[in-house]
C-alpha positions as CSV (number, residue, x, y, z in Angstrom):
1,M,116.2,91.5,114.0
2,Q,113.3,92.3,111.7
3,P,111.8,95.8,112.0
4,I,108.6,96.6,113.8
5,G,105.9,98.6,112.0
6,I,103.7,101.1,113.7
7,L,100.5,102.3,112.0
8,G,98.5,105.0,113.9
9,G,95.3,106.8,113.1
10,T,91.8,107.5,114.2
11,F,90.6,104.6,112.0
12,D,87.2,106.1,111.8
13,P,86.7,103.7,110.1
14,L,89.6,101.5,109.2
15,H,89.6,101.1,105.4
16,K,91.4,99.3,102.6
17,G,94.0,102.1,102.2
18,H,95.3,101.5,105.8
19,V,95.7,97.8,105.2
20,S,97.3,98.4,101.8
21,I,100.0,100.5,103.4
22,A,100.6,97.9,106.1
23,N,100.8,95.0,103.6
24,Q,103.1,96.8,101.2
25,A,105.4,97.9,104.0
26,C,105.5,94.4,105.4
27,E,106.6,93.0,102.0
28,L,109.2,95.7,101.2
29,L,110.8,96.0,104.7
30,S,110.3,92.4,105.9
31,L,108.6,93.6,109.0
32,Q,108.3,91.2,111.9
33,S,105.0,92.7,113.0
34,I,102.7,95.8,112.6
35,S,101.1,97.4,115.6
36,V,97.9,99.2,114.7
37,V,97.6,102.1,117.2
38,P,94.2,103.8,117.4
39,V,94.3,107.4,118.5
40,N,92.6,108.5,121.8
41,I,92.4,112.3,121.5
42,P,93.8,113.5,118.1
43,P,96.0,116.6,118.5
44,H,95.0,118.2,115.2
45,K,91.7,116.5,114.1
46,Y,88.1,116.3,115.3
47,M,87.3,113.7,117.9
48,P,86.4,110.4,116.3
49,V,82.8,110.1,115.2
50,A,82.4,106.5,116.1
51,G,82.9,105.6,119.8
52,T,86.1,103.8,120.9
53,E,84.3,100.4,121.2
54,H,83.0,100.7,117.7
55,R,86.4,101.7,116.3
56,L,88.1,98.8,118.1
57,N,85.5,96.3,116.9
58,M,85.9,97.4,113.3
59,I,89.7,97.3,113.5
60,N,89.8,93.9,115.1
61,A,87.4,92.4,112.6
62,I,89.9,93.1,109.8
63,I,93.4,92.9,111.4
64,N,92.6,89.5,113.0
65,Q,92.7,88.1,109.5
66,Y,96.4,89.0,109.2
67,D,98.9,87.2,111.4
68,I,101.4,90.1,111.2
69,M,99.0,92.8,112.5
70,S,97.9,93.3,116.1
71,L,96.0,96.0,118.0
72,D,98.0,98.2,120.3
73,S,95.9,100.2,122.8
74,R,98.7,102.3,124.4
75,E,97.3,105.6,123.2
76,L,93.8,104.7,124.4
77,D,95.2,103.5,127.7
78,R,97.0,106.8,128.3
79,N,93.6,108.6,128.2
80,E,95.2,111.9,127.1
81,I,96.1,113.7,123.9
82,S,97.7,111.2,121.6
83,Y,101.1,112.7,120.7
84,T,103.1,110.5,118.3
85,I,106.3,111.4,120.1
86,D,105.1,109.9,123.3
87,T,104.0,106.7,121.5
88,L,107.3,106.3,119.8
89,R,109.2,106.8,123.1
90,S,107.0,104.0,124.6
91,F,107.6,101.7,121.7
92,R,111.4,102.3,122.0
93,E,111.3,101.2,125.6
94,D,109.6,98.0,124.5
95,Y,111.8,97.3,121.5
96,K,115.2,98.5,122.4
97,K,117.0,96.4,119.8
98,H,114.6,96.6,116.9
99,S,114.3,99.0,114.0
100,L,111.0,100.8,114.4
101,C,109.1,102.1,111.3
102,L,106.4,104.7,111.7
103,L,104.1,104.1,108.7
104,M,102.1,106.9,107.2
105,G,100.6,108.3,104.0
106,R,102.1,111.2,102.1
107,D,99.3,113.6,102.9
108,A,99.9,113.2,106.7
109,F,103.7,113.4,106.3
110,N,103.4,116.7,104.4
111,Q,101.9,118.3,107.6
112,I,104.3,116.6,110.0
113,D,106.1,119.8,110.9
114,S,103.0,120.9,112.7
115,W,103.2,117.9,115.0
116,H,104.3,118.1,118.7
117,Q,108.1,117.7,118.9
118,W,108.1,116.5,115.3
119,E,111.9,116.8,114.8
120,A,112.5,114.4,117.6
121,L,110.5,111.6,116.0
122,L,113.5,110.3,114.2
123,N,115.3,109.9,117.6
124,Y,113.1,106.8,118.2
125,A,112.0,105.4,114.8
126,H,112.3,105.6,111.0
127,I,109.5,107.3,109.1
128,V,108.2,105.3,106.1
129,V,106.0,107.4,103.8
130,A,103.7,105.6,101.4
131,E,103.1,107.7,98.3
132,R,101.6,107.2,94.8
133,Q,103.8,107.6,91.8
134,A,104.1,111.3,90.9
135,Q,102.0,112.4,93.8
136,E,102.0,116.2,94.1
137,T,103.5,117.6,97.3
138,T,103.6,121.0,99.0
139,L,106.2,121.3,101.7
140,S,107.4,124.0,104.0
141,R,111.1,125.0,103.6
142,T,111.9,123.6,107.0
143,L,110.4,120.2,106.2
144,H,112.1,120.1,102.9
145,H,115.5,120.7,104.6
146,W,114.7,118.0,107.2
147,I,113.9,115.5,104.5
148,R,117.1,116.1,102.6
149,K,119.0,115.6,105.9
150,H,117.5,112.3,106.8
151,V,116.2,110.7,103.6
152,T,117.4,107.3,102.4
153,D,116.5,105.2,99.4
154,N,118.2,102.1,100.8
155,V,115.8,99.6,102.3
156,K,118.8,97.9,104.0
157,T,119.4,101.1,106.0
158,I,115.9,100.9,107.4
159,R,116.2,97.3,108.2
160,E,119.6,97.4,109.9
161,S,119.5,100.7,111.8
162,L,117.2,101.4,114.7
163,F,116.0,104.9,113.8
164,G,116.8,108.2,112.2
165,H,115.8,107.9,108.5
166,I,113.0,108.8,106.2
167,Y,112.1,106.4,103.4
168,F,109.6,107.1,100.6
169,M,107.8,103.9,99.6
170,Q,106.2,103.9,96.2
171,T,102.8,102.1,96.5
172,T,99.6,101.5,94.7
173,L,97.6,103.5,97.2
174,I,93.8,103.7,97.2
175,D,92.9,107.4,96.9
176,I,90.4,107.6,99.8
177,S,90.2,108.9,103.4
178,S,88.1,108.1,106.4
179,S,86.4,111.5,106.1
180,L,85.4,110.9,102.5
181,I,84.1,107.5,103.4
182,R,81.9,109.0,106.2
183,E,80.5,111.6,103.7
184,S,79.9,108.8,101.2
185,I,78.0,106.8,103.8
186,K,75.7,109.7,104.6
187,A,75.2,110.1,100.8
188,G,74.2,106.5,100.5
189,K,77.1,105.6,98.1
190,K,78.5,102.1,97.7
191,L,81.8,101.6,99.4
192,D,82.8,98.1,98.3
193,D,86.1,99.5,96.7
194,Y,87.1,101.2,100.0
195,L,85.8,99.1,102.9
196,F,85.9,95.5,103.7
197,P,82.6,93.6,103.8
198,E,82.9,93.1,107.5
199,T,83.2,96.8,108.1
200,I,80.3,97.6,105.8
201,D,78.1,95.1,107.7
202,Y,79.2,96.5,111.1
203,I,78.5,100.1,110.0
204,N,75.1,99.2,108.7
205,Q,74.2,97.1,111.8
206,H,75.1,99.9,114.2
207,Q,74.0,102.7,111.9
208,L,77.3,104.5,112.2
209,Y,78.1,107.8,110.4
210,Q,74.5,108.3,109.4
211,G,73.9,111.7,111.0
212,K,75.6,115.0,111.1
213,E,79.2,115.1,112.3
């Protein structure tokens, strides 16, 4: 069976970098589908600036253009702190016979050893890390050892096993983050390179990210 991709985040707002990771993972790993999972209460970050309805509207306006992507609201439905380990356990219950691939950027992965029950994540899914060529990394000794224990460079391993491996996916990532986008909006900068036209129109229509955070 084809793997299932899982892309989580605050998506405050969803930007082209998120979609780029999803599309490149889809092509490389022959994903059956990608579930876009918006966070409810982030364990490490600020609360999202835009309200849940606005975030969902911005997400749906983009991913509805891609047959392979769909919104998954399970973290919002839990109405509690959004621990990734709980989400992966839930996905594993739903997809017992599928490879699951948790998609993330390298910056997030470099801090994964601060996540709740982080070492158990691989008991439920693979971790697919999107990184730019020669991207600088700073890792803890514990995380470095964990990577060496579980890393694979074989795409076939990710496709044919259900969980347990880390795969580094070389990508043409857009060097942007949602926080930088919000700062750029407040500064009145153009964001055509980073946001889809539908997102820009929605932000302008609802005057999102205009004030102090």
